[in-house]
C-alpha positions as CSV (number, residue, x, y, z in Angstrom):
1,M,-23.9,-8.4,36.8
2,F,-25.3,-8.7,33.2
3,V,-22.7,-6.2,31.4
4,T,-20.9,-8.5,29.0
5,P,-24.2,-9.5,27.2
6,L,-25.3,-6.0,26.5
7,Y,-22.1,-5.2,24.7
8,A,-22.5,-8.6,22.9
9,G,-25.8,-7.8,21.8
10,L,-24.8,-4.4,20.4
11,L,-21.9,-5.6,18.7
12,T,-23.8,-8.2,17.0
13,L,-26.4,-6.0,15.5
14,F,-23.3,-3.9,14.0
15,F,-21.8,-7.3,13.1
16,A,-25.3,-8.2,11.2
17,L,-24.8,-5.0,9.3
18,L,-21.3,-5.5,8.0
19,S,-22.3,-9.0,7.0
20,V,-25.6,-7.8,5.3
21,R,-23.2,-5.6,3.3
22,V,-21.0,-9.0,2.2
23,V,-24.1,-10.6,1.4
24,N,-25.2,-7.9,-1.1
25,L,-22.0,-8.0,-2.5
26,R,-22.4,-12.1,-3.3
27,R,-25.9,-11.1,-4.4
28,R,-24.2,-9.0,-7.1
29,G,-22.5,-11.7,-8.5
30,I,-19.3,-11.6,-6.4
31,I,-19.5,-15.6,-5.4
32,F,-16.3,-16.1,-4.0
33,G,-13.2,-13.8,-3.4
34,D,-13.2,-10.0,-4.3
35,N,-12.3,-9.8,-8.0
36,G,-9.4,-7.5,-6.7
37,E,-11.5,-4.7,-6.2
38,I,-10.6,-2.4,-3.4
39,G,-14.3,-1.6,-2.5
40,V,-14.8,-5.3,-2.1
41,I,-11.9,-6.2,-0.4
42,R,-12.9,-3.3,2.3
43,I,-16.1,-4.3,2.6
44,V,-15.3,-8.3,3.1
45,R,-12.2,-7.1,5.2
46,A,-14.6,-4.8,7.5
47,Q,-16.6,-7.7,8.2
48,A,-14.0,-10.6,8.7
49,N,-11.5,-8.1,10.9
50,F,-14.6,-7.4,13.4
51,A,-15.0,-11.3,13.2
52,E,-11.4,-11.9,14.3
53,Y,-11.1,-9.6,17.1
54,V,-14.7,-8.8,18.9
55,P,-15.1,-12.3,19.8
56,L,-11.9,-12.7,22.1
57,A,-12.4,-9.2,23.6
58,L,-16.1,-10.5,24.6
59,L,-14.9,-13.9,26.1
60,M,-12.0,-12.1,28.3
61,M,-15.1,-9.3,29.2
62,G,-17.1,-12.3,30.2
63,L,-14.4,-14.4,32.1
64,L,-14.0,-11.0,34.0
65,E,-17.3,-10.4,34.9
66,V,-17.9,-14.2,36.0
67,S,-14.8,-13.4,38.3
68,R,-16.5,-10.5,39.8
69,H,-14.4,-7.7,38.1
70,S,-15.5,-4.2,38.7
71,I,-18.7,-3.1,36.5
72,Y,-17.1,0.1,35.8
73,V,-14.2,-1.6,34.2
74,L,-16.3,-3.9,32.3
75,H,-18.5,-1.1,31.0
76,A,-15.2,0.9,29.9
77,L,-14.0,-2.0,28.2
78,G,-17.4,-2.4,26.5
79,I,-18.0,1.2,25.8
80,A,-14.5,1.3,24.1
81,L,-14.8,-1.7,22.1
82,V,-18.1,-0.7,20.6
83,V,-16.5,2.8,19.9
84,A,-13.4,1.2,18.3
85,R,-15.2,-1.3,16.2
86,L,-17.9,1.5,15.1
87,L,-15.0,3.9,13.9
88,H,-13.3,0.4,12.4
89,G,-16.2,-0.8,10.3
90,F,-17.4,2.6,9.5
91,A,-14.2,3.9,8.1
92,L,-13.2,0.5,6.1
93,S,-16.7,-0.9,4.8
94,F,-18.7,2.6,4.3
95,G,-15.3,4.5,3.6
96,W,-16.4,7.2,6.5
97,Q,-12.8,9.1,7.5
98,P,-11.0,5.8,6.1
99,R,-7.5,6.2,7.3
100,S,-8.3,8.0,10.5
101,G,-11.4,6.0,11.6
102,R,-9.6,2.6,10.6
103,I,-6.2,3.7,12.9
104,A,-8.3,5.0,15.8
105,G,-10.4,1.9,15.7
106,A,-7.7,-0.7,15.6
107,A,-5.5,1.1,18.2
108,L,-8.5,1.2,20.5
109,T,-9.6,-2.1,20.0
110,F,-5.5,-3.2,20.7
111,V,-6.0,-1.2,23.8
112,V,-9.2,-2.9,24.7
113,L,-7.4,-6.5,24.0
114,L,-4.5,-5.8,26.0
115,I,-6.0,-4.4,29.0
116,A,-8.7,-7.3,29.2
117,A,-5.8,-9.7,28.8
118,A,-3.5,-8.0,31.8
119,L,-6.8,-8.3,33.8
120,C,-7.6,-11.6,33.0
121,L,-3.5,-12.6,33.5
122,Y,-4.2,-10.7,36.8
123,Q,-7.4,-12.7,37.5
124,G,-5.7,-15.9,37.0
125,V,-2.8,-15.4,39.0
126,R,-4.7,-14.3,42.0
127,G,-6.6,-17.2,41.8
128,Q,-3.9,-19.6,41.4
129,M,-2.6,-17.7,44.7
130,L,-5.7,-18.1,46.7
131,W,-6.2,-21.6,45.8
132,M,-2.5,-22.8,46.9
133,Q,-3.0,-21.0,50.3
């Protein structure tokens, strides 16, 4: 199975877009911080928020994939994560449907993280039980 690399690649492309927006801010003279400007804060936080949540979700997906978890569950997690991060990133960085997109994106990201965490815990406990037999 090669599910996780597909979503890692798609998400990395979006992360690159968010990063280019931050780099452009830095080129405009905002070398460090955000100068207290809401627009700058939104662009910087969109990229940082992505960097805070996506790696953990992809790590758990990769662990599930290696343990041969259902390809359908992995695709569902991957699709949900991509949709969540697009909603959140476009709402925060680009200002598209700022409130609803941000809330929906954050909520869906948490759902993905919680489901992936539960599945990883299940796999871990199951593996321990099999090892102890």
